[in-house]
C-alpha positions in Angstrom: -25.9 -5.4 -13.5 -23.3 -7.1 -11.3 -23.4 -6.0 -7.6 -20.3 -4.4 -6.3 -19.3 -6.3 -3.1 -17.5 -5.0 0.0 -14.0 -6.5 0.0 -13.0 -5.1 3.4 -15.1 -4.1 6.4 -13.7 -2.6 9.6 -16.1 -2.0 12.5 -14.8 -0.1 15.6 -11.3 -1.4 15.0 -9.1 -0.4 18.0 -5.6 -1.4 19.0 -3.5 -0.4 21.9 0.2 -1.1 22.7 0.4 -0.7 26.5 -1.2 2.7 27.3 -0.8 4.0 23.7 -4.1 3.9 21.8 -2.8 3.4 18.2 -6.2 2.8 16.5 -9.4 4.3 17.9 -12.7 2.7 16.7 -12.0 2.9 13.0 -15.1 2.3 10.7 -14.3 1.7 7.1 -15.9 -0.2 4.2 -13.9 -0.7 1.0 -15.5 -2.0 -2.2 -14.4 -4.1 -5.1 -12.4 -2.1 -7.7 -11.5 0.8 -5.5 -8.1 2.4 -5.1 -7.9 3.7 -1.6 -5.3 6.3 -0.8 -4.5 5.5 2.8 -2.5 8.4 4.3 -1.5 10.0 7.5 1.5 11.3 9.5 4.1 8.9 10.8 2.6 7.1 13.8 -1.0 7.6 12.7 -1.8 3.9 12.8 -1.5 3.1 9.0 1.0 0.3 9.4 -0.8 -1.2 12.4 -4.0 -1.3 10.3 -2.3 -3.1 7.5 -0.6 -5.6 9.8 -4.0 -6.5 11.3 -5.5 -7.0 7.9 -2.6 -9.2 6.9 -3.0 -11.3 10.0 0.4 -10.2 11.4 -1.3 -8.7 14.5 -4.0 -10.9 15.9 -5.0 -9.1 19.1 -7.3 -6.2 18.5 -10.8 -4.9 19.4 -13.6 -4.6 16.9 -14.5 -6.6 13.8 -12.5 -7.1 10.6 -14.1 -8.9 7.6 -12.2 -9.5 4.4 -14.0 -11.1 1.4 -17.0 -11.4 3.7 -15.2 -13.5 6.4 -14.3 -12.6 9.9 -10.5 -13.0 10.0 -10.5 -13.6 13.8 -12.1 -17.0 13.1 -8.7 -18.4 12.2 -9.3 -19.3 8.6 -6.2 -17.9 6.8 -7.1 -18.9 3.3 -8.0 -15.3 2.5 -4.3 -14.5 2.5 -3.8 -16.3 -0.8 -6.0 -13.6 -2.4 -3.8 -10.7 -1.0 -0.6 -9.1 -2.3 1.7 -6.8 -0.3 4.5 -4.5 -1.0 5.9 -3.2 2.4 7.7 0.1 2.7 10.9 -1.7 3.8 11.3 -5.3 2.8 13.9 -7.9 3.7 14.5 -9.6 0.5 16.4 -12.9 0.5 19.3 -11.2 -1.3 21.4 -14.4 -1.7 18.6 -15.7 -4.0 18.4 -14.8 -7.6 15.2 -13.1 -8.9 14.2 -16.4 -10.4 14.6 -18.2 -7.1 12.9 -15.5 -5.1 9.8 -15.2 -7.4 9.5 -19.0 -7.7 9.6 -19.2 -3.9 6.9 -16.6 -3.4 4.7 -18.0 -6.2 4.8 -21.5 -4.7 3.9 -20.1 -1.2 0.7 -18.8 -2.9 0.0 -22.2 -4.4 1.3 -21.8 -7.9 3.3 -24.5 -9.7 7.0 -23.7 -10.2 6.8 -23.9 -14.0 3.9 -21.5 -14.0 5.6 -19.0 -11.8 8.8 -19.2 -13.9 6.8 -18.5 -17.1 4.9 -15.6 -15.7 8.0 -14.2 -13.9 10.1 -14.3 -17.1 7.4 -12.3 -19.0 7.0 -9.8 -16.1 10.7 -9.0 -15.6 11.0 -8.5 -19.3 8.2 -5.9 -19.3 10.0 -4.2 -16.4 13.3 -4.2 -18.3 15.2 -6.4 -15.9 15.2 -9.7 -17.8 19.0 -9.7 -18.0 19.3 -10.1 -14.2 16.6 -12.7 -13.8 19.3 -15.3 -12.8 21.5 -12.8 -10.9 21.6 -12.5 -7.1 19.3 -9.8 -5.7 22.2 -8.5 -3.6 23.7 -7.1 -6.8 20.5 -5.2 -7.7 19.9 -1.4 -7.5 17.1 -0.2 -5.2 14.9 0.3 -8.3 15.5 -3.2 -9.5 14.7 -4.7 -6.1 11.5 -2.7 -6.0 10.5 -4.1 -9.3 11.0 -7.6 -8.0 8.9 -6.8 -5.0 6.1 -5.4 -7.1 6.1 -8.5 -9.3 6.1 -10.8 -6.3 3.0 -9.0 -4.9 1.0 -9.5 -8.1 2.3 -12.8 -9.6 -0.5 -14.8 -8.0 -3.2 -12.5 -9.3 -4.5 -11.3 -5.9 -7.9 -9.6 -5.4 -6.6 -7.2 -2.7 -3.3 -5.4 -2.8 -1.6 -3.5 0.0 1.1 -1.1 -1.4 3.3 0.9 0.9 5.4 3.4 -1.0 5.5 1.1 -4.0 7.2 3.7 -6.3 10.2 4.1 -4.1 13.4 3.9 -6.1 11.7 3.6 -9.5 12.7 5.7 -12.5 10.1 8.0 -14.2 9.2 5.5 -16.9 8.6 2.7 -14.4 6.5 5.0 -12.2 4.2 5.6 -15.2 4.0 1.9 -15.9 3.1 1.0 -12.3 0.4 3.8 -12.1 -1.1 2.4 -15.3 -1.0 -1.1 -14.0 -2.9 -0.1 -10.9 -5.6 1.7 -12.9 -6.1 -1.4 -15.1 -6.2 -3.7 -12.1 -8.9 -1.6 -10.4 -10.8 -1.6 -13.7 -10.7 -5.4 -13.6 -12.2 -5.3 -10.1 -9.1 -5.6 -8.0 -9.0 -3.5 -4.8 -5.9 -1.6 -3.9 -4.8 0.0 -0.6 -2.2 2.6 -1.5 -0.1 4.2 1.2 2.4 7.0 0.4 3.7 10.3 1.5 3.8 11.5 -2.1 0.5 13.3 -2.0 0.6 14.2 -5.7 0.5 10.6 -6.7 -2.2 9.7 -4.1 -4.3 12.5 -5.3 -4.1 11.4 -8.9 -4.6 7.6 -8.6 -7.0 7.2 -5.7 -10.8 6.8 -6.0 -11.1 7.5 -2.3 -8.7 9.1 0.2 -8.8 7.9 3.8 -6.8 10.1 6.2 -5.8 8.8 9.6 -4.2 10.8 12.4 -3.6 9.9 16.1 -5.5 6.6 15.5 -8.7 8.3 14.3 -10.2 8.5 10.9 -10.3 12.2 9.9 -11.5 12.0 6.3 -12.9 9.6 3.8 -13.9 10.6 0.3 -12.7 11.4 -3.2 -10.3 14.3 -3.7 -13.2 16.4 -5.1 -15.3 15.5 -2.1 -12.6 16.6 0.3 -12.2 19.8 -1.6 -15.9 20.4 -1.3 -15.8 20.1 2.5 -14.6 23.7 2.9 -11.1 22.7 2.1 -9.2 24.1 -0.9 -5.9 23.4 -2.6 -3.9 20.3 -3.2 -4.1 17.1 -1.3 -1.0 18.1 0.6 -2.6 21.4 1.7 -5.8 19.5 2.7 -3.6 17.0 4.6 -2.0 19.9 6.5 -5.3 21.5 7.3 -6.8 18.2 8.7 -3.7 17.2 10.7 -3.0 20.7 12.0 0.5 20.8 10.6 1.3 24.4 9.6 5.0 24.7 10.6 6.6 23.6 7.3 7.3 27.1 6.0 8.8 28.3 9.4 10.9 25.1 9.7 12.2 25.4 6.2 13.1 29.1 6.6 15.0 28.4 9.8 16.8 25.4 8.2 18.0 27.5 5.3 19.1 30.3 7.7 21.3 27.9 9.7 22.7 26.4 6.5 23.7 29.8 5.2 25.2 31.1 8.4 28.8 32.1 8.0 
């Protein structure tokens, strides 16, 4: 039986910006083939974590190993095995989808003809083949998101970071992407999935990691979290762990103000 290897290891990962402690001694080990639901309130430290793992932030305390290698050693070859969909991306909108995907594929070391072949097949599956040679500036939000998703996977990465990847997608495309992620995980790919849509995180994640105020508050499957004296949906568990219980009062006051004569 093949041994399941750790893909990602964080040991006492800490990061401060001035006097603000954004990450506080995070310990986390992620294994091959896992879908990790990485959640937390805004400002919890999720984006900072991902930027460190992508090599975009190089100054931090603690130890980070990806594919068994300490990323602080300066060997950036591991990045070719990573795909990333940011929450907000600055696409080169003057480029066509063909030009953009070819550019991204070649950055990852693929030949232009190979990228073009794969990209044509992938945009067709996503139903946007008719705009393959159109400028991205003319695309809807959903079409741009499809291009982003394709660009993150076209080089067949082993580790994917996805931040709100379903943003702007229609219902059919959402189902397709969720199925793609399940099949990638079954093939041994590891996926970091960050979203505020708790229902999706609950359904697709093997493990849920919850961060708040730079600290790791929970790490386990949805069923395991429910077993730790917590009941209800992931959204309700999230609110219990983060101490946020004002949503009903805020909503009631909001509606009252809207309805004032």
